[in-house]
N, C-alpha and C positions, 0 to 999 in steps of 0.2 A: 732245373740244376744241369741239364747236358751240356747246355751253351756254357757254364762257366769251367766247366771240365774240361773245353775245348782250348782253354788256354795254356795248360799244360803240355809238354814237348813229348809227342808220340814216343821218340827214342828213348825217352828218359824214365816210363814206368808203364805198367801196367795199372788196367783200371777194370774192377769187376764189380757188377752190380747185382745185388739180391742173391750173393753167394750164402748156401745155406750148408754148415758142418755140423759135426756129430762128436761129443766129447763125452764116452761114456753112455748113460741114457740120457744125456743133454743134447737136444736141437737147437741150436742158433742162426741166427742170419742177419746178416749184416748189410745195411741199407746200399753201403758203397764202399769198397775195399781199393786202396790205392796202394799196388806195391813198388816201391821205388830202392834203388840199390843199396839205400841208407837206413831207410826204414819203411814199417808198415802204417800207412794212416788207414783208419777208420773214421769214415763219415756217418752221422747219425745226421739225417735229415728231416726235418720239421717243416709241414706245408701249413703251418697256424697262420690265419688272420687275427686283426686286431691288437690289443695289447697284451705281452706277456712278461709277468712279473715272475722275478726266480726268488724263491726263500730258503737260502742254505741251510737254515736251522733245520727245516722239515723235511729238506730235499724232495720239494716241490714245487711245480710252476703252479700259476694261474693266468688264464686268459679271460681276457675281459672283452667281450665282443658282444654290440647292441645291447649293452644294460645287462648282461647275465656273466657271472663270473662262474668258470668250472675250474676243476683241479686235476694238474695230471701227476705221475712220477716225473723226476727231474730228469730231462734228458741227458744229462750227466754222469747220472746213476746208470742209465741205461749202456752207454759206451762205455762206462766201466766194467758192468757185467761182460759186455761182450768182450772186450781187451783181457779180460782174465779168462775168457772160456779159450779164446784164440790162442793165448798163451799155452794153455793145459794142451790143446790139441797140437799145437808146433811141435810143444815136448813129447806127446804121444807116438808123435810121427818120425820122432828122431829127427826133426830137421833144426837147424840153429836159430838159436833164442834172438833172433833179430830185434830190435829196439819197436815197440807197436807205440803209436800215437795216436789220440783221437781227438776230433773236433766237431761241434755240433753247430751244424748250417740250419739256418730259416731261410727258406726259397723266395719267400712272398716280400719283395725291397718295401712294401707299405706297413708292414708288422713292425710295432713297437716294442723293443725290448726294455726292459727295465732291471737294474741291480741296485734295489734300494739300501743293500748292506755291503755294497763295493765290493762283494767278495773277487779277490782275485783271480782264483779258478774259472768263476763266470765270467771275467773279463779277457782273460785267455784263451778260454775254450768255446766260448761262444761268439757267432758271426752272422751278418746277413750272408747271404750267397755273394753279393757282390765283392765283398770284403775276402772270401776264400784265398782267393792264390798268393795274397798277400801274406796268411798266416802260415800257407805252405811255404813260401819263401824263406818263412822266418825259421820252419824246422828244418827246412836243408841246410839254412847254415849251422845251425846246430849239430847237426849228423854228420858235417860234410869230409871228416877225416875219418869216417868208419863205412867205408865202403865194401860192400860184398861183391866176390866175384861172380861174373855172368853167367858161370854156370850153378852156382848156389841158388842167384835169382831164378832162372829159368826151371829151376826142378822144385821151389815152391810155387812157380806159376803152375806148372803142370800138373802138382799134387791137388790145389784149388779145385782147378778144373774136373780132376779126378775123383776127388772125394765129394765135392758139390753134390747134395740130395735135393731133386726137385719137390715141391711138394706136392701130393698126389690129391686130389678132390674126391671126395666122396660120390660124386655126381656127374653126369655127362653135362657140362656147360650148356648145350643147345638140347639136351632131351632127344635127340635124332638116334634113331634103330640105323644099324649096321645095314640092315634089309631094305633100309627106304634110299641106301645111297647106292649108284653104280660104283663098283669097286674093280680094282685093279689099275693098271699103268695108262694113264691117258695121251694121247697122241698132242705133242705140244703146236703141231701144226695145223689138222684139219680135227683135232679133238674129240675124234674116236677112241674108244676104252679098248681094253683088251692089248695095248701091244703086248710082244712076248720077245725073249732074250735070246739072242744067236750070237756066241763069240764075243760075248764083252757089250753088246750093241743091243738096245731096245730098239724090235722092229712094226712098224705098224701095218696090221693085218689090213686094211681098207686100202692103202694107196703105197704103201711102201717107204714112207718116211723111215727115217732111222734119227736115233737118239743117245746120246751116251749116258745122259743124267734125268731123263723125264721121268725115273721114281721118285725123286727129290720132292718133287710137289705133291705126291700122293701122301708120302710119309709126314710132310709138312701138315698136310692138312687131316692126316691120323691125330696129331697130336693138338691142332685146334676143336677139333668135333668130339674126341673121343677121350683121349686120356694123355697126360704128359709122359708114360711111358710105351714101351713096347716091347714086346718079345719076340722071341724068335718064331714062335709057331704062330703069332698074331700077323707079324710080316708075312710071312707064307700066304696067308689065308687072306690077307686084306690085299696083296697084289698079285695073287694067284701064282704062285711061286711055284717049281717043280718039285725042289727039296729043301732040305736043312741046311744043305752045306751052301747054294746060293744065297739063300737069306744072311745067313753069318758073314758071308764076304759081304754083302751089301751094307750091313749095318757096321763093319767096321771100316769100310772106307769112307760112310758117313761120316765120319769123327765125331759120332754120339759119345755120351758119357754112359759106361758100363755100369750096373750095380748090381752084386749079387753073382752067386758062382751057379756054374753049370745049369742044372733044368730052371733054376730061378732067377739067372739071369734076367733082367730087362735095360734097355737104354733110353734115354732120354737126351733130348737136345742141349748143348753148350749153354752154360749161362751168358747172359748178355755182356759181352765183355769188347771193349774200344780197341 
């Protein structure tokens, strides 16, 4: 899927993958959201093999693979639900009601798509990934006269990142105890641990090497090994920081996504964005 998205001009759109938002009590995740100056595009991405047949009467698709049939919810219905929730979220955030379009794209070029009822909606909203760029061009022509200001587009992009809610697993993916790992900041040159912070710079106690950003790798390791979020207290413990003020400064400067308030605040990585 990433290959086909590269056809889009970088200066024309913002691409967010796996963005997860909340409207009231409902959390919803969008496979790929593309923010243009004219409209928002929701991409529902499917990775099915075999033959996929659409049944518009029952809002269902049937996949036939190796002689077996399986039924699934129509991805058009899924995309419409996401469009509705995103529209509600925009309204709740008091953001402009920019038009929201959606497409459902099947990644595997070997997938056979069938529309036996000749549904116009299936024909217009469903495509193989190779045809995606042409579907998008058609939408751009449709909205070419309704361009939003760069200020509004930047504000919307910023709020999508700010309100993104990372999924928090209820387990440690590698079942590694923190006591089993060396913690602290590792020297990127000699690989020794326990670098210490002096005047905005990390200094290696072993050979005196210095680094401005040696803590980035340690924090990324924490996200990968333990939890997709980290608190100020957890950062202090993991990096052996002397105080809360330094931990706060490092968290803010790393451009992480804050969630919660005061003592309940945690930070997570930015969602993937081109």
